[in-house]
Backbone as XML, in Angstrom:
<?xml version="1.0"?>
<chain id="A" units="angstrom">
  <residue number="1" name="UNK">
    <atom name="N" x="-74.163" y="-97.652" z="39.627"/>
    <atom name="CA" x="-73.554" y="-96.329" z="39.651"/>
    <atom name="C" x="-74.494" y="-95.334" z="38.969"/>
  </residue>
  <residue number="2" name="UNK">
    <atom name="N" x="-74.547" y="-94.138" z="39.495"/>
    <atom name="CA" x="-75.405" y="-93.111" z="38.929"/>
    <atom name="C" x="-74.598" y="-92.141" z="38.077"/>
  </residue>
  <residue number="3" name="UNK">
    <atom name="N" x="-75.243" y="-91.613" z="37.064"/>
    <atom name="CA" x="-74.661" y="-90.571" z="36.228"/>
    <atom name="C" x="-75.712" y="-89.483" z="36.106"/>
  </residue>
  <residue number="4" name="UNK">
    <atom name="N" x="-75.326" y="-88.378" z="35.534"/>
    <atom name="CA" x="-76.248" y="-87.262" z="35.395"/>
    <atom name="C" x="-76.258" y="-86.765" z="33.952"/>
  </residue>
  <residue number="5" name="UNK">
    <atom name="N" x="-77.404" y="-86.264" z="33.552"/>
    <atom name="CA" x="-77.560" y="-85.628" z="32.257"/>
    <atom name="C" x="-77.916" y="-84.176" z="32.522"/>
  </residue>
  <residue number="6" name="UNK">
    <atom name="N" x="-77.110" y="-83.272" z="31.986"/>
    <atom name="CA" x="-77.423" y="-81.844" z="32.059"/>
    <atom name="C" x="-78.291" y="-81.525" z="30.851"/>
  </residue>
  <residue number="7" name="UNK">
    <atom name="N" x="-79.431" y="-80.905" z="31.091"/>
    <atom name="CA" x="-80.386" y="-80.583" z="30.030"/>
    <atom name="C" x="-80.558" y="-79.069" z="29.993"/>
  </residue>
  <residue number="8" name="UNK">
    <atom name="N" x="-80.398" y="-78.495" z="28.811"/>
    <atom name="CA" x="-80.633" y="-77.070" z="28.614"/>
    <atom name="C" x="-81.771" y="-76.927" z="27.616"/>
  </residue>
  <residue number="9" name="UNK">
    <atom name="N" x="-82.843" y="-76.284" z="28.045"/>
    <atom name="CA" x="-84.007" y="-76.049" z="27.203"/>
    <atom name="C" x="-84.033" y="-74.581" z="26.803"/>
  </residue>
  <residue number="10" name="UNK">
    <atom name="N" x="-84.188" y="-74.311" z="25.528"/>
    <atom name="CA" x="-84.393" y="-72.942" z="25.050"/>
    <atom name="C" x="-85.901" y="-72.793" z="24.881"/>
  </residue>
  <residue number="11" name="UNK">
    <atom name="N" x="-86.491" y="-71.886" z="25.663"/>
    <atom name="CA" x="-87.947" y="-71.749" z="25.724"/>
    <atom name="C" x="-88.377" y="-70.372" z="25.211"/>
  </residue>
  <residue number="12" name="UNK">
    <atom name="N" x="-89.480" y="-70.327" z="24.497"/>
    <atom name="CA" x="-90.031" y="-69.061" z="24.017"/>
    <atom name="C" x="-90.515" y="-68.244" z="25.204"/>
  </residue>
  <residue number="13" name="UNK">
    <atom name="N" x="-90.331" y="-66.933" z="25.155"/>
    <atom name="CA" x="-90.736" y="-66.059" z="26.255"/>
    <atom name="C" x="-92.198" y="-66.227" z="26.642"/>
  </residue>
  <residue number="14" name="UNK">
    <atom name="N" x="-93.058" y="-66.533" z="25.698"/>
    <atom name="CA" x="-94.479" y="-66.681" z="25.976"/>
    <atom name="C" x="-94.849" y="-67.982" z="26.662"/>
  </residue>
  <residue number="15" name="UNK">
    <atom name="N" x="-93.897" y="-68.880" z="26.846"/>
    <atom name="CA" x="-94.142" y="-70.186" z="27.451"/>
    <atom name="C" x="-93.777" y="-70.131" z="28.932"/>
  </residue>
  <residue number="16" name="UNK">
    <atom name="N" x="-94.721" y="-70.476" z="29.799"/>
    <atom name="CA" x="-94.456" y="-70.477" z="31.238"/>
    <atom name="C" x="-93.342" y="-71.460" z="31.567"/>
  </residue>
  <residue number="17" name="UNK">
    <atom name="N" x="-92.569" y="-71.154" z="32.586"/>
    <atom name="CA" x="-91.436" y="-71.989" z="32.956"/>
    <atom name="C" x="-91.849" y="-73.432" z="33.223"/>
  </residue>
  <residue number="18" name="UNK">
    <atom name="N" x="-92.945" y="-73.639" z="33.936"/>
    <atom name="CA" x="-93.368" y="-75.005" z="34.245"/>
    <atom name="C" x="-93.881" y="-75.746" z="33.008"/>
  </residue>
  <residue number="19" name="UNK">
    <atom name="N" x="-94.249" y="-75.011" z="31.975"/>
    <atom name="CA" x="-94.740" y="-75.634" z="30.744"/>
    <atom name="C" x="-93.611" y="-75.945" z="29.759"/>
  </residue>
  <residue number="20" name="UNK">
    <atom name="N" x="-92.440" y="-75.423" z="30.009"/>
    <atom name="CA" x="-91.312" y="-75.653" z="29.098"/>
    <atom name="C" x="-90.696" y="-77.014" z="29.399"/>
  </residue>
  <residue number="21" name="UNK">
    <atom name="N" x="-90.965" y="-77.966" z="28.522"/>
    <atom name="CA" x="-90.463" y="-79.333" z="28.659"/>
    <atom name="C" x="-89.696" y="-79.700" z="27.390"/>
  </residue>
  <residue number="22" name="UNK">
    <atom name="N" x="-89.164" y="-80.890" z="27.360"/>
    <atom name="CA" x="-88.435" y="-81.360" z="26.177"/>
    <atom name="C" x="-89.290" y="-81.252" z="24.906"/>
  </residue>
  <residue number="23" name="UNK">
    <atom name="N" x="-90.568" y="-81.489" z="25.033"/>
    <atom name="CA" x="-91.436" y="-81.492" z="23.852"/>
    <atom name="C" x="-91.881" y="-80.095" z="23.431"/>
  </residue>
  <residue number="24" name="UNK">
    <atom name="N" x="-91.903" y="-79.139" z="24.365"/>
    <atom name="CA" x="-92.386" y="-77.795" z="24.049"/>
    <atom name="C" x="-91.284" y="-76.766" z="23.845"/>
  </residue>
  <residue number="25" name="UNK">
    <atom name="N" x="-90.057" y="-77.097" z="24.167"/>
    <atom name="CA" x="-88.941" y="-76.161" z="24.025"/>
    <atom name="C" x="-88.606" y="-75.943" z="22.550"/>
  </residue>
  <residue number="26" name="UNK">
    <atom name="N" x="-88.045" y="-74.784" z="22.258"/>
    <atom name="CA" x="-87.597" y="-74.487" z="20.897"/>
    <atom name="C" x="-86.398" y="-75.361" z="20.527"/>
  </residue>
  <residue number="27" name="UNK">
    <atom name="N" x="-85.577" y="-75.635" z="21.522"/>
    <atom name="CA" x="-84.376" y="-76.444" z="21.307"/>
    <atom name="C" x="-84.014" y="-77.128" z="22.620"/>
  </residue>
  <residue number="28" name="UNK">
    <atom name="N" x="-83.488" y="-78.334" z="22.521"/>
    <atom name="CA" x="-83.074" y="-79.095" z="23.699"/>
    <atom name="C" x="-81.650" y="-79.578" z="23.471"/>
  </residue>
  <residue number="29" name="UNK">
    <atom name="N" x="-80.792" y="-79.317" z="24.445"/>
    <atom name="CA" x="-79.412" y="-79.809" z="24.397"/>
    <atom name="C" x="-79.178" y="-80.645" z="25.639"/>
  </residue>
  <residue number="30" name="UNK">
    <atom name="N" x="-78.558" y="-81.813" z="25.458"/>
    <atom name="CA" x="-78.276" y="-82.705" z="26.579"/>
    <atom name="C" x="-76.824" y="-83.144" z="26.514"/>
  </residue>
  <residue number="31" name="UNK">
    <atom name="N" x="-76.223" y="-83.246" z="27.689"/>
    <atom name="CA" x="-74.848" y="-83.727" z="27.765"/>
    <atom name="C" x="-74.673" y="-84.503" z="29.069"/>
  </residue>
  <residue number="32" name="UNK">
    <atom name="N" x="-73.973" y="-85.618" z="28.985"/>
    <atom name="CA" x="-73.698" y="-86.427" z="30.182"/>
    <atom name="C" x="-72.590" y="-85.729" z="30.978"/>
  </residue>
  <residue number="33" name="UNK">
    <atom name="N" x="-72.805" y="-85.644" z="32.293"/>
    <atom name="CA" x="-71.822" y="-85.029" z="33.178"/>
    <atom name="C" x="-71.516" y="-85.985" z="34.324"/>
  </residue>
  <residue number="34" name="UNK">
    <atom name="N" x="-70.401" y="-85.763" z="34.986"/>
    <atom name="CA" x="-69.948" y="-86.680" z="36.031"/>
    <atom name="C" x="-70.711" y="-86.538" z="37.339"/>
  </residue>
  <residue number="35" name="UNK">
    <atom name="N" x="-71.205" y="-85.322" z="37.624"/>
    <atom name="CA" x="-71.868" y="-85.098" z="38.897"/>
    <atom name="C" x="-72.851" y="-83.930" z="38.766"/>
  </residue>
  <residue number="36" name="UNK">
    <atom name="N" x="-73.561" y="-83.651" z="39.865"/>
    <atom name="CA" x="-74.557" y="-82.582" z="39.834"/>
    <atom name="C" x="-73.938" y="-81.210" z="39.584"/>
  </residue>
  <residue number="37" name="UNK">
    <atom name="N" x="-72.739" y="-80.997" z="40.039"/>
    <atom name="CA" x="-72.059" y="-79.729" z="39.787"/>
    <atom name="C" x="-71.874" y="-79.503" z="38.289"/>
  </residue>
  <residue number="38" name="UNK">
    <atom name="N" x="-71.651" y="-80.564" z="37.544"/>
    <atom name="CA" x="-71.497" y="-80.467" z="36.095"/>
    <atom name="C" x="-72.749" y="-79.970" z="35.405"/>
  </residue>
  <residue number="39" name="UNK">
    <atom name="N" x="-73.889" y="-80.139" z="36.042"/>
    <atom name="CA" x="-75.148" y="-79.648" z="35.469"/>
    <atom name="C" x="-75.234" y="-78.133" z="35.515"/>
  </residue>
  <residue number="40" name="UNK">
    <atom name="N" x="-74.510" y="-77.526" z="36.421"/>
    <atom name="CA" x="-74.596" y="-76.076" z="36.618"/>
    <atom name="C" x="-73.541" y="-75.297" z="35.845"/>
  </residue>
  <residue number="41" name="UNK">
    <atom name="N" x="-72.616" y="-75.984" z="35.223"/>
    <atom name="CA" x="-71.538" y="-75.290" z="34.520"/>
    <atom name="C" x="-71.441" y="-75.777" z="33.080"/>
  </residue>
  <residue number="42" name="UNK">
    <atom name="N" x="-70.918" y="-74.941" z="32.224"/>
    <atom name="CA" x="-70.665" y="-75.322" z="30.840"/>
    <atom name="C" x="-71.801" y="-75.082" z="29.874"/>
  </residue>
  <residue number="43" name="UNK">
    <atom name="N" x="-73.038" y="-74.887" z="30.355"/>
    <atom name="CA" x="-74.161" y="-74.727" z="29.435"/>
    <atom name="C" x="-74.097" y="-73.412" z="28.677"/>
  </residue>
  <residue number="44" name="UNK">
    <atom name="N" x="-73.452" y="-72.405" z="29.264"/>
    <atom name="CA" x="-73.329" y="-71.130" z="28.567"/>
    <atom name="C" x="-72.561" y="-71.299" z="27.257"/>
  </residue>
  <residue number="45" name="UNK">
    <atom name="N" x="-71.518" y="-72.089" z="27.306"/>
    <atom name="CA" x="-70.717" y="-72.345" z="26.108"/>
    <atom name="C" x="-71.498" y="-73.146" z="25.079"/>
  </residue>
  <residue number="46" name="UNK">
    <atom name="N" x="-72.294" y="-74.103" z="25.545"/>
    <atom name="CA" x="-73.109" y="-74.914" z="24.633"/>
    <atom name="C" x="-74.074" y="-74.023" z="23.858"/>
  </residue>
  <residue number="47" name="UNK">
    <atom name="N" x="-74.782" y="-73.144" z="24.554"/>
    <atom name="CA" x="-75.761" y="-72.263" z="23.918"/>
    <atom name="C" x="-75.077" y="-71.213" z="23.054"/>
  </residue>
  <residue number="48" name="UNK">
    <atom name="N" x="-73.923" y="-70.733" z="23.473"/>
    <atom name="CA" x="-73.202" y="-69.721" z="22.697"/>
    <atom name="C" x="-72.826" y="-70.229" z="21.309"/>
  </residue>
  <residue number="49" name="UNK">
    <atom name="N" x="-72.753" y="-71.525" z="21.142"/>
    <atom name="CA" x="-72.387" y="-72.110" z="19.849"/>
    <atom name="C" x="-73.589" y="-72.396" z="18.952"/>
  </residue>
  <residue number="50" name="UNK">
    <atom name="N" x="-74.795" y="-72.142" z="19.439"/>
    <atom name="CA" x="-75.992" y="-72.447" z="18.653"/>
    <atom name="C" x="-76.482" y="-71.219" z="17.891"/>
  </residue>
  <residue number="51" name="UNK">
    <atom name="N" x="-77.361" y="-71.453" z="16.947"/>
    <atom name="CA" x="-77.949" y="-70.367" z="16.170"/>
    <atom name="C" x="-78.911" y="-69.529" z="17.003"/>
  </residue>
  <residue number="52" name="UNK">
    <atom name="N" x="-79.401" y="-70.067" z="18.095"/>
    <atom name="CA" x="-80.380" y="-69.360" z="18.938"/>
    <atom name="C" x="-79.734" y="-68.435" z="19.964"/>
  </residue>
  <residue number="53" name="UNK">
    <atom name="N" x="-78.428" y="-68.319" z="19.984"/>
    <atom name="CA" x="-77.745" y="-67.522" z="21.007"/>
    <atom name="C" x="-78.235" y="-66.078" z="21.060"/>
  </residue>
  <residue number="54" name="UNK">
    <atom name="N" x="-78.588" y="-65.502" z="19.919"/>
    <atom name="CA" x="-79.050" y="-64.113" z="19.889"/>
    <atom name="C" x="-80.477" y="-63.952" z="20.388"/>
  </residue>
  <residue number="55" name="UNK">
    <atom name="N" x="-81.228" y="-65.036" z="20.424"/>
    <atom name="CA" x="-82.612" y="-64.984" z="20.897"/>
    <atom name="C" x="-82.709" y="-64.980" z="22.422"/>
  </residue>
  <residue number="56" name="UNK">
    <atom name="N" x="-81.724" y="-65.594" z="23.086"/>
    <atom name="CA" x="-81.760" y="-65.714" z="24.540"/>
    <atom name="C" x="-81.705" y="-64.323" z="25.169"/>
  </residue>
  <residue number="57" name="UNK">
    <atom name="N" x="-82.689" y="-64.066" z="26.002"/>
    <atom name="CA" x="-82.791" y="-62.769" z="26.654"/>
    <atom name="C" x="-83.668" y="-61.786" z="25.903"/>
  </residue>
  <residue number="58" name="UNK">
    <atom name="N" x="-83.971" y="-62.078" z="24.656"/>
    <atom name="CA" x="-84.829" y="-61.196" z="23.865"/>
    <atom name="C" x="-86.167" y="-61.860" z="23.575"/>
  </residue>
  <residue number="59" name="UNK">
    <atom name="N" x="-86.149" y="-62.990" z="22.904"/>
    <atom name="CA" x="-87.395" y="-63.699" z="22.571"/>
    <atom name="C" x="-87.479" y="-65.072" z="23.226"/>
  </residue>
  <residue number="60" name="UNK">
    <atom name="N" x="-86.420" y="-65.450" z="23.923"/>
    <atom name="CA" x="-86.376" y="-66.774" z="24.543"/>
    <atom name="C" x="-85.593" y="-66.709" z="25.853"/>
  </residue>
  <residue number="61" name="UNK">
    <atom name="N" x="-85.791" y="-67.741" z="26.675"/>
    <atom name="CA" x="-85.041" y="-67.870" z="27.922"/>
    <atom name="C" x="-84.531" y="-69.301" z="28.043"/>
  </residue>
  <residue number="62" name="UNK">
    <atom name="N" x="-83.615" y="-69.506" z="28.967"/>
    <atom name="CA" x="-83.050" y="-70.835" z="29.179"/>
    <atom name="C" x="-83.583" y="-71.443" z="30.455"/>
  </residue>
  <residue number="63" name="UNK">
    <atom name="N" x="-83.789" y="-72.732" z="30.402"/>
    <atom name="CA" x="-84.173" y="-73.499" z="31.584"/>
    <atom name="C" x="-83.206" y="-74.677" z="31.657"/>
  </residue>
  <residue number="64" name="UNK">
    <atom name="N" x="-82.587" y="-74.876" z="32.796"/>
    <atom name="CA" x="-81.640" y="-75.978" z="32.948"/>
    <atom name="C" x="-82.181" y="-76.996" z="33.936"/>
  </residue>
  <residue number="65" name="UNK">
    <atom name="N" x="-81.878" y="-78.240" z="33.679"/>
    <atom name="CA" x="-82.291" y="-79.338" z="34.546"/>
    <atom name="C" x="-81.137" y="-80.315" z="34.699"/>
  </residue>
  <residue number="66" name="UNK">
    <atom name="N" x="-81.114" y="-80.986" z="35.822"/>
    <atom name="CA" x="-80.125" y="-82.036" z="36.065"/>
    <atom name="C" x="-80.901" y="-83.322" z="36.306"/>
  </residue>
  <residue number="67" name="UNK">
    <atom name="N" x="-80.685" y="-84.297" z="35.469"/>
    <atom name="CA" x="-81.430" y="-85.553" z="35.575"/>
    <atom name="C" x="-80.485" y="-86.703" z="35.912"/>
  </residue>
  <residue number="68" name="UNK">
    <atom name="N" x="-80.866" y="-87.461" z="36.914"/>
    <atom name="CA" x="-80.081" y="-88.634" z="37.312"/>
    <atom name="C" x="-80.488" y="-89.804" z="36.431"/>
  </residue>
  <residue number="69" name="UNK">
    <atom name="N" x="-79.517" y="-90.511" z="35.913"/>
    <atom name="CA" x="-79.794" y="-91.710" z="35.122"/>
    <atom name="C" x="-79.034" y="-92.873" z="35.741"/>
  </residue>
  <residue number="70" name="UNK">
    <atom name="N" x="-79.690" y="-93.991" z="35.793"/>
    <atom name="CA" x="-79.078" y="-95.196" z="36.362"/>
    <atom name="C" x="-78.335" y="-95.917" z="35.251"/>
  </residue>
  <residue number="71" name="UNK">
    <atom name="N" x="-77.074" y="-96.189" z="35.483"/>
    <atom name="CA" x="-76.291" y="-96.900" z="34.485"/>
    <atom name="C" x="-76.371" y="-98.392" z="34.750"/>
  </residue>
  <residue number="72" name="UNK">
    <atom name="N" x="-76.410" y="-99.191" z="33.686"/>
    <atom name="CA" x="-76.444" y="-100.643" z="33.863"/>
    <atom name="C" x="-75.161" y="-101.134" z="34.546"/>
  </residue>
  <residue number="73" name="UNK">
    <atom name="N" x="-75.325" y="-102.161" z="35.372"/>
    <atom name="CA" x="-74.146" y="-102.684" z="36.097"/>
    <atom name="C" x="-73.649" y="-103.950" z="35.491"/>
  </residue>
</chain>
C-alpha cells in the first residue's frame, strides 16, 4: 500500500526554486497524508502556526512537494 508525505519547505527569497531542498530550506515541515489531494491542502495552517509565518511573502517563499512512500506489508 502506498502513502504520501506532504512536505512544505520555507525557502529564502534569494534561493532558486530548484535549489530549495530539505537541506537548503530555512525550515522543513512534513506530515503523512492519505492521498495526493492531502498534499495540496492544510499546509497554510501548518505554516501559520510557525515563527516564520511573517517572513513568507517578504523574505521567504513556500515550496510544497508530495512524496510517495511505500509502506511495509
